[in-house]
N, CA, C and O atoms as a DFTB+ gen file, in Angstrom:
328 C
 N C O
     1  1      -5.343     -15.909      13.962
     2  2      -5.660     -14.951      15.004
     3  2      -4.641     -13.819      14.965
     4  3      -3.433     -14.058      14.950
     5  1      -5.128     -12.613      14.950
     6  2      -4.262     -11.444      14.903
     7  2      -4.047     -10.883      16.303
     8  3      -4.923     -10.956      17.164
     9  1      -2.882     -10.332      16.502
    10  2      -2.571      -9.631      17.742
    11  2      -2.487      -8.147      17.400
    12  3      -1.719      -7.745      16.526
    13  1      -3.275      -7.346      18.092
    14  2      -3.357      -5.920      17.793
    15  2      -2.478      -5.128      18.732
    16  3      -2.278      -5.521      19.881
    17  1      -1.952      -4.016      18.253
    18  2      -2.032      -3.468      16.901
    19  2      -1.185      -4.285      15.918
    20  3      -0.247      -4.979      16.311
    21  1      -1.543      -4.184      14.619
    22  2      -0.805      -4.914      13.595
    23  2      -1.031      -4.286      12.226
    24  3      -1.907      -3.439      12.049
    25  1      -0.224      -4.720      11.264
    26  2      -0.398      -4.306       9.876
    27  2      -1.186      -5.382       9.153
    28  3      -0.932      -6.573       9.335
    29  1      -2.145      -4.964       8.332
    30  2      -2.886      -5.902       7.499
    31  2      -2.911      -5.352       6.074
    32  3      -2.759      -4.149       5.857
    33  1      -3.104      -6.241       5.118
    34  2      -3.244      -5.824       3.731
    35  2      -4.687      -6.047       3.309
    36  3      -5.224      -7.151       3.405
    37  1      -5.293      -4.973       2.843
    38  2      -6.661      -5.010       2.353
    39  2      -6.595      -5.004       0.832
    40  3      -5.906      -4.172       0.242
    41  1      -7.308      -5.925       0.200
    42  2      -7.354      -5.982      -1.253
    43  2      -8.731      -5.521      -1.697
    44  3      -9.755      -6.013      -1.223
    45  1      -8.733      -4.557      -2.627
    46  2      -9.981      -3.968      -3.099
    47  2      -9.983      -4.005      -4.627
    48  3      -9.001      -3.633      -5.270
    49  1     -11.109      -4.463      -5.198
    50  2     -11.233      -4.612      -6.642
    51  2     -12.351      -3.729      -7.172
    52  3     -13.397      -3.581      -6.540
    53  1     -12.113      -3.136      -8.359
    54  2     -13.134      -2.316      -9.003
    55  2     -12.784      -2.080     -10.448
    56  3     -11.734      -2.509     -10.927
    57  1     -13.679      -1.388     -11.147
    58  2     -13.424      -1.012     -12.531
    59  2     -12.324       0.046     -12.520
    60  3     -12.368       0.993     -11.734
    61  1     -11.337      -0.124     -13.399
    62  2     -10.202       0.797     -13.440
    63  2     -10.682       2.195     -13.824
    64  3     -11.117       2.427     -14.952
    65  1     -10.597       3.111     -12.880
    66  2     -10.959       4.508     -13.119
    67  2     -10.332       5.354     -12.021
    68  3     -10.072       4.863     -10.922
    69  1     -10.090       6.622     -12.318
    70  2      -9.560       7.499     -11.261
    71  2     -10.528       7.597     -10.072
    72  3     -10.094       7.743      -8.929
    73  1     -11.828       7.517     -10.340
    74  2     -12.820       7.622      -9.271
    75  2     -12.730       6.448      -8.305
    76  3     -12.882       6.625      -7.096
    77  1     -12.485       5.247      -8.831
    78  2     -12.377       4.065      -7.979
    79  2     -11.233       4.214      -6.994
    80  3     -11.429       4.090      -5.785
    81  1     -10.050       4.478      -7.502
    82  2      -8.880       4.579      -6.624
    83  2      -9.046       5.721      -5.621
    84  3      -8.735       5.558      -4.442
    85  1      -9.534       6.874      -6.081
    86  2      -9.713       8.027      -5.193
    87  2     -10.719       7.721      -4.085
    88  3     -10.502       8.090      -2.930
    89  1     -11.813       7.051      -4.431
    90  2     -12.836       6.732      -3.435
    91  2     -12.299       5.773      -2.383
    92  3     -12.549       5.947      -1.191
    93  1     -11.557       4.754      -2.827
    94  2     -10.993       3.779      -1.884
    95  2      -9.996       4.454      -0.946
    96  3     -10.039       4.240       0.265
    97  1      -9.112       5.254      -1.494
    98  2      -8.114       5.914      -0.650
    99  2      -8.756       6.901       0.313
   100  3      -8.293       7.054       1.443
   101  1      -9.808       7.566      -0.117
   102  2     -10.513       8.481       0.783
   103  2     -11.103       7.719       1.968
   104  3     -11.012       8.174       3.108
   105  1     -11.704       6.565       1.699
   106  2     -12.278       5.750       2.778
   107  2     -11.191       5.292       3.747
   108  3     -11.342       5.419       4.962
   109  1     -10.106       4.764       3.210
   110  2      -9.028       4.275       4.074
   111  2      -8.457       5.431       4.899
   112  3      -8.187       5.267       6.088
   113  1      -8.276       6.583       4.282
   114  2      -7.680       7.721       4.995
   115  2      -8.626       8.318       6.036
   116  3      -8.169       9.000       6.954
   117  1      -9.913       8.081       5.915
   118  2     -10.841       8.506       6.978
   119  2     -10.531       7.756       8.265
   120  3     -10.669       8.295       9.363
   121  1     -10.109       6.499       8.111
   122  2      -9.792       5.664       9.265
   123  2      -8.316       5.765       9.651
   124  3      -7.973       5.729      10.832
   125  1      -7.459       5.889       8.659
   126  2      -6.008       5.935       8.888
   127  2      -5.421       7.107       8.117
   128  3      -4.880       6.913       7.029
   129  1      -5.516       8.321       8.658
   130  2      -5.006       9.507       7.962
   131  2      -3.503       9.443       7.673
   132  3      -3.000      10.163       6.811
   133  1      -2.799       8.586       8.391
   134  2      -1.353       8.462       8.224
   135  2      -0.957       7.521       7.085
   136  3       0.226       7.224       6.922
   137  1      -1.926       7.047       6.292
   138  2      -1.632       6.128       5.187
   139  2      -0.672       6.779       4.199
   140  3      -0.922       7.882       3.713
   141  1       0.423       6.094       3.909
   142  2       1.414       6.629       2.967
   143  2       1.139       6.113       1.560
   144  3       0.484       5.086       1.384
   145  1       1.637       6.822       0.573
   146  2       1.489       6.390      -0.818
   147  2       2.199       5.061      -1.062
   148  3       1.775       4.278      -1.911
   149  1       3.272       4.804      -0.326
   150  2       4.031       3.558      -0.478
   151  2       3.240       2.341      -0.003
   152  3       3.580       1.209      -0.348
   153  1       2.202       2.562       0.776
   154  2       1.391       1.466       1.306
   155  2       0.360       0.971       0.299
   156  3      -0.355       0.005       0.564
   157  1       0.283       1.630      -0.856
   158  2      -0.727       1.306      -1.860
   159  2      -0.057       0.734      -3.102
   160  3       0.830       1.352      -3.690
   161  1      -0.502      -0.457      -3.486
   162  2      -0.012      -1.087      -4.710
   163  2      -1.207      -1.296      -5.632
   164  3      -2.224      -1.856      -5.223
   165  1      -1.080      -0.841      -6.880
   166  2      -2.159      -0.981      -7.854
   167  2      -1.719      -1.939      -8.952
   168  3      -0.595      -1.878      -9.450
   169  1      -2.650      -2.835      -9.315
   170  2      -2.339      -3.794     -10.371
   171  2      -3.554      -3.919     -11.289
   172  3      -4.617      -4.361     -10.853
   173  1      -3.402      -3.529     -12.568
   174  2      -4.520      -3.650     -13.504
   175  2      -4.718      -5.099     -13.938
   176  3      -3.792      -5.909     -13.899
   177  1      -5.946      -5.407     -14.353
   178  2      -6.216      -6.738     -14.897
   179  2      -5.534      -6.864     -16.264
   180  3      -5.027      -5.886     -16.814
   181  1      -5.535      -8.063     -16.787
   182  2      -4.840      -8.324     -18.048
   183  2      -5.352      -7.432     -19.179
   184  3      -4.565      -6.959     -20.000
   185  1      -6.649      -7.204     -19.225
   186  2      -7.200      -6.362     -20.291
   187  2      -7.317      -4.894     -19.885
   188  3      -7.725      -4.060     -20.693
   189  1      -6.964      -4.576     -18.648
   190  2      -6.975      -3.196     -18.176
   191  2      -8.328      -2.678     -17.738
   192  3      -8.445      -1.512     -17.361
   193  1      -9.360      -3.519     -17.779
   194  2     -10.702      -3.072     -17.401
   195  2     -10.855      -2.911     -15.889
   196  3     -11.578      -2.029     -15.426
   197  1     -10.180      -3.757     -15.127
   198  2     -10.300      -3.753     -13.667
   199  2      -8.979      -3.373     -13.010
   200  3      -7.908      -3.484     -13.607
   201  1      -9.089      -2.928     -11.774
   202  2      -7.908      -2.555     -11.007
   203  2      -8.001      -3.212      -9.638
   204  3      -9.048      -3.182      -8.992
   205  1      -6.896      -3.802      -9.204
   206  2      -6.798      -4.386      -7.868
   207  2      -5.860      -3.513      -7.039
   208  3      -4.727      -3.248      -7.439
   209  1      -6.337      -3.078      -5.899
   210  2      -5.517      -2.294      -4.977
   211  2      -5.180      -3.158      -3.773
   212  3      -6.062      -3.781      -3.180
   213  1      -3.917      -3.193      -3.417
   214  2      -3.466      -3.837      -2.181
   215  2      -2.970      -2.720      -1.282
   216  3      -2.016      -2.018      -1.618
   217  1      -3.621      -2.560      -0.140
   218  2      -3.331      -1.438       0.748
   219  2      -2.952      -1.990       2.115
   220  3      -3.753      -2.654       2.773
   221  1      -1.738      -1.711       2.527
   222  2      -1.271      -2.162       3.839
   223  2      -1.523      -1.044       4.851
   224  3      -1.022       0.072       4.714
   225  1      -2.314      -1.380       5.870
   226  2      -2.660      -0.392       6.894
   227  2      -2.329      -0.926       8.285
   228  3      -2.349      -2.132       8.532
   229  1      -2.035      -0.021       9.158
   230  2      -1.796      -0.349      10.567
   231  2      -3.123      -0.175      11.291
   232  3      -3.715       0.903      11.244
   233  1      -3.597      -1.222      11.959
   234  2      -4.876      -1.159      12.678
   235  2      -4.658      -1.467      14.155
   236  3      -3.738      -2.185      14.545
   237  1      -5.546      -0.892      14.954
   238  2      -5.437      -1.063      16.395
   239  2      -6.395      -2.106      16.964
   240  3      -6.224      -2.562      18.095
   241  1      -7.418      -2.487      16.164
   242  2      -8.400      -3.433      16.694
   243  2      -9.187      -4.090      15.563
   244  3      -9.176      -3.626      14.423
   245  1      -9.863      -5.172      15.904
   246  2     -10.747      -5.845      14.949
   247  2     -11.895      -4.919      14.573
   248  3     -12.335      -4.923      13.423
   249  1     -12.378      -4.142      15.501
   250  2     -13.464      -3.209      15.238
   251  2     -13.062      -2.177      14.172
   252  3     -13.876      -1.782      13.338
   253  1     -11.817      -1.759      14.215
   254  2     -11.339      -0.808      13.209
   255  2     -11.346      -1.448      11.823
   256  3     -11.762      -0.818      10.851
   257  1     -10.894      -2.680      11.729
   258  2     -10.924      -3.407      10.457
   259  2     -12.367      -3.537       9.972
   260  3     -12.655      -3.299       8.799
   261  1     -13.259      -3.909      10.864
   262  2     -14.669      -4.067      10.502
   263  2     -15.257      -2.769       9.958
   264  3     -16.007      -2.795       8.982
   265  1     -14.928      -1.641      10.572
   266  2     -15.444      -0.353      10.107
   267  2     -14.910      -0.020       8.713
   268  3     -15.645       0.499       7.873
   269  1     -13.638      -0.318       8.469
   270  2     -13.051      -0.065       7.144
   271  2     -13.775      -0.903       6.086
   272  3     -14.181      -0.377       5.050
   273  1     -13.937      -2.199       6.345
   274  2     -14.619      -3.065       5.380
   275  2     -16.074      -2.641       5.184
   276  3     -16.581      -2.690       4.063
   277  1     -16.740      -2.234       6.236
   278  2     -18.122      -1.768       6.118
   279  2     -18.204      -0.559       5.191
   280  3     -19.067      -0.503       4.315
   281  1     -17.319       0.396       5.380
   282  2     -17.315       1.585       4.530
   283  2     -16.973       1.234       3.084
   284  3     -17.565       1.788       2.157
   285  1     -16.029       0.326       2.885
   286  2     -15.680      -0.089       1.522
   287  2     -16.858      -0.788       0.851
   288  3     -17.083      -0.608      -0.345
   289  1     -17.608      -1.582       1.607
   290  2     -18.720      -2.343       1.022
   291  2     -19.863      -1.437       0.569
   292  3     -20.671      -1.847      -0.264
   293  1     -19.948      -0.232       1.090
   294  2     -21.019       0.691       0.682
   295  2     -20.594       1.618      -0.451
   296  3     -21.416       2.378      -0.964
   297  1     -19.337       1.570      -0.846
   298  2     -18.836       2.435      -1.931
   299  2     -19.234       1.830      -3.278
   300  3     -18.943       0.665      -3.549
   301  1     -19.901       2.623      -4.119
   302  2     -20.428       2.117      -5.385
   303  2     -19.352       1.686      -6.382
   304  3     -19.629       0.867      -7.258
   305  1     -18.138       2.214      -6.270
   306  2     -17.073       1.859      -7.202
   307  2     -16.374       0.536      -6.820
   308  3     -15.629      -0.026      -7.623
   309  1     -16.615       0.057      -5.620
   310  2     -15.946      -1.158      -5.146
   311  2     -16.776      -2.385      -5.543
   312  3     -17.963      -2.476      -5.230
   313  1     -16.122      -3.329      -6.241
   314  2     -16.761      -4.586      -6.591
   315  2     -16.614      -5.583      -5.447
   316  3     -17.561      -6.284      -5.089
   317  1     -15.396      -5.633      -4.875
   318  2     -15.130      -6.601      -3.817
   319  2     -13.957      -6.097      -2.964
   320  3     -13.028      -5.468      -3.471
   321  1     -14.021      -6.386      -1.675
   322  2     -12.924      -6.078      -0.756
   323  2     -12.628      -7.323       0.064
   324  3     -13.535      -7.939       0.624
   325  1     -11.352      -7.686       0.131
   326  2     -10.922      -8.859       0.888
   327  2      -9.899      -8.457       1.936
   328  3      -9.413      -9.308       2.681
């Protein structure tokens, strides 16, 4: 159970491309314009085909988290968001 406001880490997976990372960051920044570059960690897969982004964001409510995940789930470059 989370107590709001709080920081959470969102993990997003997709094919490694500039479009993937840009699309994910655009979605997150629509909800949290104050997102810093330091809050984003990128890790390529062993063969470099996929990219995993770990993004730590400050959220004020469960509804805000739900909206972020909803927007990520509709992005064509996103394979999975956890």
